[in-house]
MIMARSE-200122 format. One line per 5 residues: number of its first residue (from 1); their letters; for each residue x, y, z of N, C-alpha, C. Coordinates in nm, 3 decimals, decimal comma. Layout:
<rs>
NUM) a) X Y Z X Y Z X Y Z; ... $
</rs>
This chain:
<rs>
1) xxxxx) -0,830 -1,260 -1,041 -0,878 -1,147 -1,122 -0,847 -1,175 -1,269; -0,947 -1,158 -1,357 -0,927 -1,189 -1,498 -0,864 -1,071 -1,573; -0,831 -1,096 -1,702 -0,760 -0,995 -1,781 -0,843 -0,869 -1,801; -0,976 -0,883 -1,813 -1,059 -0,764 -1,833 -1,061 -0,679 -1,707; -1,067 -0,744 -1,591 -1,063 -0,668 -1,466 -0,933 -0,587 -1,456 $
6) xxxxx) -0,822 -0,652 -1,491 -0,692 -0,584 -1,485 -0,690 -0,466 -1,582; -0,745 -0,486 -1,702 -0,749 -0,376 -1,801 -0,839 -0,262 -1,752; -0,950 -0,296 -1,688 -1,038 -0,193 -1,631 -0,962 -0,107 -1,531; -0,885 -0,172 -1,442 -0,808 -0,098 -1,343 -0,704 -0,009 -1,409; -0,640 -0,059 -1,515 -0,540 0,021 -1,586 -0,602 0,146 -1,646 $
11) xxxxx) -0,718 0,130 -1,709 -0,784 0,245 -1,774 -0,830 0,346 -1,670; -0,891 0,300 -1,562 -0,938 0,392 -1,459 -0,820 0,464 -1,394; -0,710 0,392 -1,372 -0,591 0,455 -1,316 -0,538 0,564 -1,409; -0,542 0,539 -1,539 -0,494 0,639 -1,636 -0,584 0,762 -1,640; -0,715 0,741 -1,636 -0,809 0,852 -1,652 -0,851 0,915 -1,518 $
16) xxxxx) -0,831 0,841 -1,407 -0,873 0,883 -1,273 -1,025 0,875 -1,255; -1,100 0,920 -1,357 -1,247 0,919 -1,352 -1,297 0,904 -1,495; -1,382 0,804 -1,520 -1,425 0,777 -1,657 -1,570 0,732 -1,657; -1,645 0,770 -1,763 -1,783 0,728 -1,775 -1,791 0,578 -1,798; -1,890 0,514 -1,737 -1,910 0,370 -1,754 -1,934 0,337 -1,900 $
21) xxxxx) -2,011 0,422 -1,970 -2,039 0,398 -2,112 -1,910 0,402 -2,195; -1,821 0,497 -2,166 -1,694 0,506 -2,237 -1,607 0,385 -2,207; -1,606 0,342 -2,084 -1,528 0,226 -2,044 -1,577 0,101 -2,117; -1,709 0,084 -2,126 -1,765 -0,030 -2,198 -1,726 -0,026 -2,345; -1,726 0,093 -2,401 -1,688 0,109 -2,542 -1,542 0,071 -2,564 $
26) xxxxx) -1,454 0,117 -2,476 -1,312 0,087 -2,490 -1,284 -0,063 -2,480; -1,361 -0,132 -2,398 -1,337 -0,275 -2,376 -1,428 -0,363 -2,462; -1,514 -0,298 -2,542 -1,600 -0,369 -2,637 -1,691 -0,471 -2,568; -1,755 -0,425 -2,459 -1,854 -0,507 -2,390 -1,979 -0,421 -2,369; -2,090 -0,485 -2,333 -2,212 -0,410 -2,308 -2,202 -0,333 -2,177 $
31) xxxxx) -2,286 -0,231 -2,164 -2,286 -0,154 -2,040 -2,334 -0,239 -1,922; -2,421 -0,335 -1,949 -2,467 -0,426 -1,844 -2,350 -0,508 -1,790; -2,271 -0,563 -1,883 -2,152 -0,641 -1,843 -2,053 -0,553 -1,768; -2,035 -0,430 -1,818 -1,940 -0,340 -1,754 -1,983 -0,306 -1,612; -2,112 -0,282 -1,593 -2,161 -0,250 -1,459 -2,139 -0,367 -1,362 $
36) xxxxx) -2,159 -0,489 -1,412 -2,135 -0,607 -1,327 -1,987 -0,617 -1,289; -1,899 -0,592 -1,387 -1,754 -0,595 -1,359 -1,717 -0,489 -1,256; -1,772 -0,369 -1,274 -1,741 -0,260 -1,183 -1,797 -0,286 -1,043; -1,915 -0,347 -1,036 -1,971 -0,382 -0,906 -1,878 -0,476 -0,832; -1,821 -0,574 -0,903 -1,730 -0,670 -0,840 -1,603 -0,602 -0,792 $
41) xxxxx) -1,550 -0,511 -0,873 -1,428 -0,440 -0,833 -1,455 -0,346 -0,716; -1,573 -0,284 -0,716 -1,608 -0,195 -0,605 -1,625 -0,274 -0,475; -1,680 -0,395 -0,485 -1,699 -0,477 -0,365 -1,566 -0,517 -0,302; -1,460 -0,520 -0,383 -1,326 -0,551 -0,333 -1,254 -0,425 -0,283; -1,317 -0,310 -0,300 -1,257 -0,185 -0,254 -1,154 -0,128 -0,349 $
46) xxxxx) -1,153 -0,175 -0,476 -1,049 -0,131 -0,570 -1,087 -0,001 -0,641; -1,215 0,025 -0,658 -1,261 0,146 -0,727 -1,379 0,204 -0,651; -1,426 0,321 -0,699 -1,548 0,381 -0,648 -1,642 0,408 -0,764; -1,771 0,416 -0,737 -1,871 0,444 -0,839 -1,950 0,568 -0,799; -1,984 0,650 -0,899 -2,074 0,763 -0,873 -2,141 0,808 -1,001 $
51) xxxxx) -2,272 0,804 -1,004 -2,356 0,864 -1,110 -2,302 0,837 -1,251; -2,288 0,711 -1,288 -2,246 0,677 -1,423 -2,098 0,681 -1,446; -2,018 0,702 -1,341 -1,873 0,709 -1,354 -1,806 0,603 -1,267; -1,686 0,564 -1,306 -1,596 0,483 -1,223 -1,473 0,567 -1,196; -1,423 0,561 -1,072 -1,311 0,649 -1,037 -1,229 0,589 -0,924 $
56) xxxxx) -1,111 0,648 -0,908 -1,024 0,615 -0,798 -1,042 0,718 -0,687; -0,996 0,682 -0,567 -1,003 0,775 -0,456 -0,883 0,867 -0,452; -0,855 0,921 -0,333 -0,743 1,013 -0,317 -0,612 0,937 -0,330; -0,502 1,008 -0,350 -0,372 0,946 -0,373 -0,328 0,861 -0,255; -0,366 0,898 -0,133 -0,323 0,823 -0,016 -0,418 0,710 0,019 $
61) xxxxx) -0,532 0,704 -0,050 -0,629 0,600 -0,023 -0,572 0,465 -0,065; -0,576 0,366 0,024 -0,520 0,235 -0,005 -0,589 0,170 -0,124; -0,720 0,197 -0,143 -0,790 0,141 -0,258 -0,731 0,192 -0,389; -0,699 0,321 -0,393 -0,639 0,381 -0,511 -0,503 0,318 -0,539; -0,420 0,308 -0,435 -0,286 0,254 -0,454 -0,288 0,107 -0,492 $
66) xxxxx) -0,387 0,033 -0,446 -0,399 -0,107 -0,483 -0,430 -0,124 -0,631; -0,510 -0,034 -0,687 -0,546 -0,042 -0,828 -0,430 -0,006 -0,919; -0,339 0,081 -0,873 -0,230 0,129 -0,956 -0,124 0,020 -0,974; -0,093 -0,017 -1,100 0,004 -0,123 -1,130 -0,036 -0,255 -1,063; -0,165 -0,283 -1,066 -0,217 -0,400 -0,995 -0,145 -0,528 -1,034 $
71) xxxxx) -0,129 -0,554 -1,163 -0,074 -0,682 -1,206 0,070 -0,702 -1,161; 0,152 -0,596 -1,167 0,289 -0,608 -1,117 0,288 -0,637 -0,967; 0,205 -0,567 -0,894 0,197 -0,589 -0,750 0,150 -0,731 -0,717; 0,058 -0,783 -0,798 0,011 -0,919 -0,775 0,125 -1,019 -0,796; 0,206 -0,998 -0,899 0,320 -1,088 -0,923 0,420 -1,081 -0,808 $
76) xxxxx) 0,444 -0,960 -0,759 0,535 -0,944 -0,644 0,480 -1,021 -0,524; 0,349 -1,011 -0,502 0,287 -1,080 -0,389 0,299 -1,231 -0,401; 0,278 -1,284 -0,521 0,287 -1,429 -0,542 0,429 -1,478 -0,513; 0,529 -1,403 -0,560 0,668 -1,442 -0,533 0,700 -1,431 -0,384; 0,650 -1,327 -0,320 0,674 -1,310 -0,176 0,614 -1,425 -0,096 $
81) xxxxx) 0,500 -1,474 -0,139 0,433 -1,582 -0,067 0,514 -1,710 -0,067; 0,604 -1,725 -0,163 0,690 -1,844 -0,166 0,784 -1,850 -0,047; 0,804 -1,736 0,019 0,893 -1,729 0,135 0,822 -1,763 0,266; 0,695 -1,796 0,259 0,616 -1,824 0,379 0,567 -1,968 0,373; 0,589 -2,042 0,480 0,549 -2,182 0,488 0,415 -2,197 0,559 $
86) xxxxx) 0,344 -2,304 0,526 0,220 -2,335 0,598 0,247 -2,338 0,748; 0,155 -2,283 0,825 0,169 -2,282 0,970 0,251 -2,169 1,027; 0,309 -2,083 0,941 0,398 -1,976 0,988 0,319 -1,855 1,036; 0,380 -1,778 1,126 0,326 -1,650 1,170 0,415 -1,539 1,114; 0,354 -1,441 1,048 0,429 -1,331 0,988 0,364 -1,199 1,025 $
91) xxxxx) 0,442 -1,091 1,017 0,389 -0,956 1,028 0,380 -0,896 0,889; 0,270 -0,825 0,863 0,252 -0,757 0,735 0,206 -0,615 0,764; 0,285 -0,518 0,720 0,253 -0,377 0,743 0,159 -0,328 0,635; 0,099 -0,212 0,658 0,003 -0,155 0,564 0,069 -0,124 0,430; -0,005 -0,146 0,320 0,045 -0,113 0,186 -0,023 -0,199 0,082 $
96) xxxxx) -0,017 -0,156 -0,044 -0,091 -0,225 -0,150 -0,029 -0,360 -0,185; 0,103 -0,367 -0,205 0,168 -0,496 -0,229 0,146 -0,589 -0,111; 0,150 -0,533 0,009 0,131 -0,613 0,130 -0,010 -0,669 0,138; -0,109 -0,591 0,095 -0,247 -0,640 0,095 -0,263 -0,758 0,001; -0,199 -0,752 -0,115 -0,208 -0,862 -0,210 -0,131 -0,984 -0,160 $
101) xxxxx) -0,022 -0,963 -0,087 0,048 -1,075 -0,024 -0,043 -1,142 0,078; -0,108 -1,064 0,161 -0,200 -1,122 0,261 -0,309 -1,203 0,193; -0,362 -1,153 0,081 -0,464 -1,226 0,007 -0,407 -1,358 -0,046; -0,287 -1,354 -0,098 -0,223 -1,474 -0,151 -0,202 -1,578 -0,040; -0,156 -1,535 0,075 -0,132 -1,626 0,186 -0,263 -1,686 0,238 $
106) xxxxx) -0,364 -1,600 0,256 -0,492 -1,646 0,309 -0,566 -1,736 0,212; -0,541 -1,717 0,082 -0,612 -1,797 -0,018 -0,543 -1,925 -0,056; -0,411 -1,931 -0,038 -0,335 -2,044 -0,093 -0,243 -2,115 0,006; -0,234 -2,066 0,128 -0,156 -2,132 0,231 -0,248 -2,185 0,340; -0,192 -2,269 0,427 -0,271 -2,328 0,534 -0,221 -2,281 0,671 $
111) xxxxx) -0,315 -2,246 0,758 -0,286 -2,217 0,898 -0,183 -2,104 0,915; -0,193 -2,003 0,833 -0,105 -1,886 0,845 -0,165 -1,791 0,948; -0,080 -1,733 1,032 -0,122 -1,626 1,121 -0,060 -1,495 1,073; -0,143 -1,396 1,046 -0,098 -1,266 0,997 -0,120 -1,162 1,106; -0,010 -1,102 1,152 -0,017 -0,991 1,247 0,000 -0,863 1,166 $
116) xxxxx) -0,096 -0,774 1,174 -0,091 -0,656 1,089 -0,144 -0,533 1,163; -0,097 -0,416 1,121 -0,152 -0,290 1,171 -0,253 -0,232 1,072; -0,289 -0,309 0,970 -0,375 -0,260 0,863 -0,517 -0,312 0,877; -0,610 -0,221 0,910 -0,751 -0,259 0,913 -0,800 -0,294 0,773; -0,742 -0,230 0,672 -0,779 -0,262 0,534 -0,746 -0,408 0,503 $
121) xxxxx) -0,624 -0,451 0,537 -0,585 -0,589 0,509 -0,676 -0,687 0,583; -0,706 -0,657 0,710 -0,793 -0,746 0,787 -0,929 -0,761 0,720; -0,984 -0,650 0,671 -1,113 -0,657 0,602 -1,103 -0,718 0,464; -0,991 -0,697 0,396 -0,972 -0,743 0,259 -0,968 -0,895 0,251; -0,916 -0,961 0,353 -0,897 -1,107 0,346 -0,984 -1,184 0,444 $
126) xxxxx) -1,077 -1,116 0,512 -1,145 -1,183 0,624 -1,230 -1,300 0,580; -1,271 -1,306 0,453 -1,354 -1,418 0,407 -1,271 -1,537 0,359; -1,140 -1,520 0,346 -1,055 -1,628 0,296 -1,020 -1,724 0,409; -1,007 -1,854 0,377 -1,003 -1,955 0,483 -0,867 -1,980 0,546; -0,756 -1,940 0,481 -0,626 -1,992 0,520 -0,551 -1,914 0,625 $
131) xxxxx) -0,605 -1,806 0,678 -0,526 -1,722 0,768 -0,605 -1,679 0,890; -0,536 -1,677 1,003 -0,585 -1,613 1,124 -0,528 -1,472 1,127; -0,608 -1,373 1,161 -0,566 -1,234 1,158 -0,558 -1,179 1,300; -0,444 -1,121 1,334 -0,430 -1,047 1,459 -0,408 -0,902 1,422; -0,505 -0,816 1,456 -0,500 -0,674 1,420 -0,447 -0,594 1,538 $
136) xxxxx) -0,334 -0,527 1,517 -0,276 -0,444 1,621 -0,363 -0,321 1,646; -0,370 -0,278 1,770 -0,444 -0,156 1,803 -0,359 -0,033 1,777; -0,418 0,085 1,797 -0,343 0,209 1,779 -0,431 0,322 1,731; -0,367 0,434 1,699 -0,438 0,549 1,641 -0,471 0,516 1,496; -0,598 0,532 1,459 -0,646 0,492 1,327 -0,629 0,605 1,226 $
141) xxxxx) -0,558 0,575 1,115 -0,546 0,670 1,005 -0,653 0,635 0,901; -0,741 0,730 0,873 -0,862 0,700 0,797 -0,833 0,657 0,654; -0,753 0,733 0,579 -0,735 0,702 0,437 -0,648 0,578 0,416; -0,539 0,567 0,491 -0,454 0,449 0,477 -0,511 0,328 0,549; -0,608 0,351 0,638 -0,678 0,247 0,712 -0,580 0,159 0,791 $
146) xxxxx) -0,486 0,224 0,860 -0,389 0,149 0,940 -0,376 0,210 1,079; -0,320 0,132 1,170 -0,301 0,171 1,308 -0,156 0,214 1,330; -0,137 0,325 1,399 -0,003 0,378 1,424 0,005 0,427 1,569; 0,125 0,471 1,608 0,140 0,536 1,737 0,187 0,443 1,848; 0,186 0,496 1,971 0,242 0,425 2,086 0,165 0,298 2,120 $
151) xxxxx) 0,034 0,298 2,099 -0,044 0,177 2,127 -0,008 0,067 2,028; 0,009 0,102 1,901 0,051 0,003 1,802 0,187 -0,055 1,839; 0,277 0,030 1,887 0,409 -0,019 1,929 0,396 -0,116 2,045; 0,316 -0,081 2,144 0,298 -0,168 2,260 0,237 -0,302 2,220; 0,143 -0,299 2,127 0,082 -0,424 2,079 0,184 -0,511 2,007 $
156) xxxxx) 0,266 -0,448 1,921 0,365 -0,523 1,844 0,468 -0,589 1,934; 0,498 -0,528 2,048 0,599 -0,580 2,139 0,563 -0,716 2,198; 0,438 -0,758 2,183 0,395 -0,888 2,235 0,430 -1,003 2,141; 0,482 -0,973 2,022 0,503 -1,077 1,922 0,647 -1,078 1,873; 0,694 -1,199 1,837 0,825 -1,216 1,776 0,806 -1,308 1,655 $
161) xxxxx) 0,847 -1,261 1,538 0,826 -1,338 1,415 0,955 -1,344 1,334; 0,955 -1,432 1,237 1,072 -1,446 1,151 1,074 -1,339 1,042; 0,956 -1,301 0,990 0,950 -1,210 0,875 0,849 -1,098 0,896; 0,891 -0,978 0,858 0,802 -0,862 0,846 0,804 -0,817 0,701; 0,687 -0,807 0,641 0,674 -0,759 0,503 0,625 -0,614 0,506 $
166) xxxxx) 0,695 -0,526 0,434 0,660 -0,385 0,430 0,664 -0,333 0,287; 0,603 -0,218 0,264 0,620 -0,145 0,139 0,713 -0,027 0,162; 0,730 0,054 0,059 0,812 0,175 0,071 0,760 0,279 -0,026; 0,781 0,407 0,007 0,741 0,516 -0,082 0,857 0,566 -0,167; 0,979 0,523 -0,134 1,094 0,568 -0,212 1,222 0,506 -0,161 $
171) xxxxx) 1,330 0,528 -0,238 1,462 0,478 -0,199 1,569 0,557 -0,272; 1,674 0,595 -0,198 1,798 0,644 -0,258 1,913 0,587 -0,177; 2,031 0,585 -0,235 2,148 0,535 -0,162 2,177 0,623 -0,040; 2,150 0,752 -0,051 2,179 0,845 0,058 2,082 0,828 0,175; 1,954 0,808 0,144 1,852 0,807 0,249 1,808 0,667 0,290 $
176) xxxxx) 1,837 0,566 0,208 1,779 0,434 0,232 1,632 0,433 0,193; 1,556 0,343 0,250 1,413 0,335 0,222 1,340 0,447 0,296; 1,247 0,512 0,228 1,179 0,629 0,284 1,028 0,615 0,273; 0,958 0,692 0,356 0,812 0,695 0,355 0,762 0,837 0,345; 0,631 0,850 0,333 0,569 0,983 0,322 0,488 1,021 0,445 $
181) xxxxx) 0,489 0,936 0,548 0,412 0,964 0,669 0,497 0,926 0,790; 0,520 1,023 0,879 0,608 0,999 0,993 0,554 0,890 1,085; 0,426 0,893 1,115 0,368 0,797 1,208 0,375 0,655 1,153; 0,345 0,638 1,022 0,352 0,504 0,963 0,496 0,454 0,959; 0,591 0,544 0,928 0,732 0,504 0,924 0,779 0,461 1,062 $
186) xxxxx) 0,736 0,532 1,164 0,773 0,497 1,301 0,717 0,360 1,339; 0,595 0,331 1,295 0,534 0,202 1,324 0,606 0,089 1,253; 0,653 0,114 1,130 0,733 0,014 1,059 0,858 -0,021 1,140; 0,926 0,080 1,188 1,049 0,054 1,266 1,018 -0,020 1,396; 0,904 0,012 1,458 0,864 -0,060 1,579 0,837 -0,207 1,549 $
191) xxxxx) 0,768 -0,234 1,439 0,738 -0,372 1,401 0,865 -0,447 1,361; 0,960 -0,376 1,299 1,085 -0,440 1,256 1,166 -0,490 1,375; 1,152 -0,425 1,490 1,224 -0,469 1,610 1,179 -0,607 1,656; 1,060 -0,648 1,613 1,004 -0,776 1,657 1,024 -0,885 1,553; 1,102 -0,858 1,447 1,118 -0,952 1,337 1,265 -0,981 1,310 $
196) xxxxx) 1,294 -1,104 1,272 1,430 -1,141 1,235 1,470 -1,082 1,099; 1,376 -1,081 1,005 1,405 -1,038 0,869 1,297 -0,942 0,820; 1,340 -0,834 0,755 1,247 -0,741 0,692 1,250 -0,764 0,541; 1,134 -0,780 0,480 1,121 -0,799 0,336 1,044 -0,681 0,279; 1,104 -0,612 0,181 1,040 -0,497 0,118 0,975 -0,540 -0,013 $
201) xxxxx) 0,847 -0,510 -0,028 0,772 -0,539 -0,149 0,737 -0,408 -0,217; 0,787 -0,388 -0,340 0,761 -0,261 -0,408 0,785 -0,272 -0,556; 0,708 -0,199 -0,635 0,737 -0,190 -0,777 0,859 -0,103 -0,799; 0,928 -0,122 -0,912 1,059 -0,060 -0,935 1,053 0,091 -0,941; 0,939 0,148 -0,976 0,928 0,293 -0,985 0,960 0,363 -0,854 $
206) xxxxx) 0,942 0,296 -0,741 0,971 0,358 -0,612 1,121 0,384 -0,594; 1,205 0,314 -0,671 1,350 0,336 -0,661 1,393 0,461 -0,736; 1,298 0,527 -0,801 1,326 0,656 -0,866 1,258 0,770 -0,791; 1,212 0,743 -0,669 1,143 0,842 -0,589 1,210 0,852 -0,451; 1,176 0,957 -0,379 1,226 0,973 -0,243 1,113 1,023 -0,155 $
211) xxxxx) 1,086 0,951 -0,047 0,988 0,995 0,050 1,043 1,107 0,137; 0,961 1,154 0,229 0,999 1,270 0,309 1,055 1,233 0,446; 1,038 1,106 0,488 1,089 1,064 0,618 1,162 0,931 0,604; 1,257 0,907 0,692 1,330 0,781 0,692 1,237 0,667 0,732; 1,246 0,558 0,659 1,164 0,440 0,687 1,247 0,330 0,754 $
216) xxxxx) 1,348 0,281 0,682 1,434 0,176 0,736 1,561 0,172 0,653; 1,673 0,138 0,715 1,801 0,136 0,644 1,818 0,003 0,571; 1,894 0,002 0,461 1,916 -0,123 0,388 1,979 -0,232 0,474; 2,060 -0,194 0,573 2,126 -0,292 0,659 2,025 -0,376 0,737; 1,905 -0,324 0,755 1,802 -0,394 0,831 1,714 -0,481 0,742 $
221) xxxxx) 1,733 -0,469 0,610 1,648 -0,541 0,513 1,722 -0,663 0,460; 1,654 -0,776 0,459 1,715 -0,898 0,408 1,682 -0,928 0,264; 1,564 -0,884 0,218 1,516 -0,919 0,085 1,429 -0,808 0,029; 1,450 -0,776 -0,098 1,361 -0,686 -0,173 1,300 -0,766 -0,287; 1,169 -0,759 -0,300 1,100 -0,821 -0,414 1,036 -0,710 -0,495 $
226) xxxxx) 1,078 -0,699 -0,620 1,035 -0,590 -0,707 1,019 -0,644 -0,848; 1,010 -0,555 -0,947 1,001 -0,600 -1,085 1,132 -0,575 -1,159; 1,145 -0,633 -1,277 1,274 -0,632 -1,346 1,307 -0,502 -1,417; 1,228 -0,396 -1,391 1,264 -0,264 -1,441 1,353 -0,189 -1,342; 1,387 -0,250 -1,230 1,479 -0,187 -1,136 1,613 -0,164 -1,205 $
231) xxxxx) 1,676 -0,047 -1,185 1,801 -0,019 -1,254 1,915 -0,098 -1,192; 2,013 -0,131 -1,275 2,122 -0,219 -1,232 2,208 -0,156 -1,122; 2,224 -0,023 -1,124 2,304 0,043 -1,021 2,240 0,026 -0,883; 2,108 0,043 -0,876 2,039 0,026 -0,748 2,046 -0,119 -0,702; 2,025 -0,211 -0,793 2,031 -0,352 -0,756 2,171 -0,389 -0,707 $
236) xxxxx) 2,275 -0,338 -0,774 2,412 -0,365 -0,731 2,440 -0,305 -0,593; 2,391 -0,184 -0,570 2,411 -0,121 -0,439 2,345 -0,204 -0,329; 2,222 -0,246 -0,352 2,153 -0,326 -0,252 2,227 -0,456 -0,224; 2,278 -0,518 -0,329 2,353 -0,643 -0,312 2,477 -0,621 -0,227; 2,544 -0,507 -0,246 2,663 -0,477 -0,166 2,628 -0,455 -0,019 $
241) xxxxx) 2,504 -0,415 0,007 2,459 -0,396 0,144 2,407 -0,525 0,207; 2,418 -0,634 0,132 2,373 -0,763 0,183 2,225 -0,790 0,162; 2,161 -0,712 0,075 2,018 -0,727 0,049 1,999 -0,813 -0,076; 1,928 -0,922 -0,062 1,895 -1,004 -0,178 1,782 -0,936 -0,257; 1,794 -0,937 -0,389 1,691 -0,877 -0,475 1,633 -0,986 -0,564 $
246) xxxxx) 1,501 -1,001 -0,559 1,431 -1,093 -0,648 1,333 -1,013 -0,732; 1,319 -1,053 -0,860 1,243 -0,971 -0,954 1,135 -1,053 -1,024; 1,027 -0,984 -1,058 0,920 -1,041 -1,140 0,913 -0,962 -1,270; 0,850 -1,017 -1,376 0,838 -0,942 -1,501 0,756 -0,815 -1,482; 0,800 -0,706 -1,547 0,731 -0,579 -1,536 0,623 -0,561 -1,640 $
251) x) 0,625 -0,644 -1,745 0,524 -0,628 -1,852 0,436 -0,749 -1,861 $
</rs>
């Protein structure tokens, strides 16, 4: 993704909904060029188009969350991919950082097998050559485009992997890592039982938030990959819990 695409996502995220003509003016390009750029972003599922406007979807829509802080999430994904070797099988749970990790693995690694509960991730990377995708079954959540529930748990029980990559909706020392959806949080814990190591991928802002349900305890997490705006107290606490923290630039 080029710098103009990233800037387009930043502006749309800020405004939520903006006229194509105004967007072209802000970026100093023609409306024809802007429409081509927006068509490409829409084809990737990052934005939506309607009657001369570009916009994001609902807050829980994975496309919306993928567009928000895209560049930081992409850096997190690139660093996370360094932990995966050619030929490895990994689990990747639903989430925006996780989707970009899957794209990085499928585009730049060889013979990777990705086991995921995310229909979005499966569709997002299906044209890339480097990964085999195993999509877990389950109850389908429309906006997050992921599989949850008892069937997802039963499917996950057939696999044993070294690494599970997950996102998070929040973190505090009192609650540990938290989520905003009970069914998705339960599926994360089910998938974690089949993995030796859990890796959390998240931008630092999530460490200033708290979700509504428990996701996973720090004792179960081996590595957090975030950006360097994470506060030192949180990083120190995680280190005391045996969690390695790796950071990418936030700006």
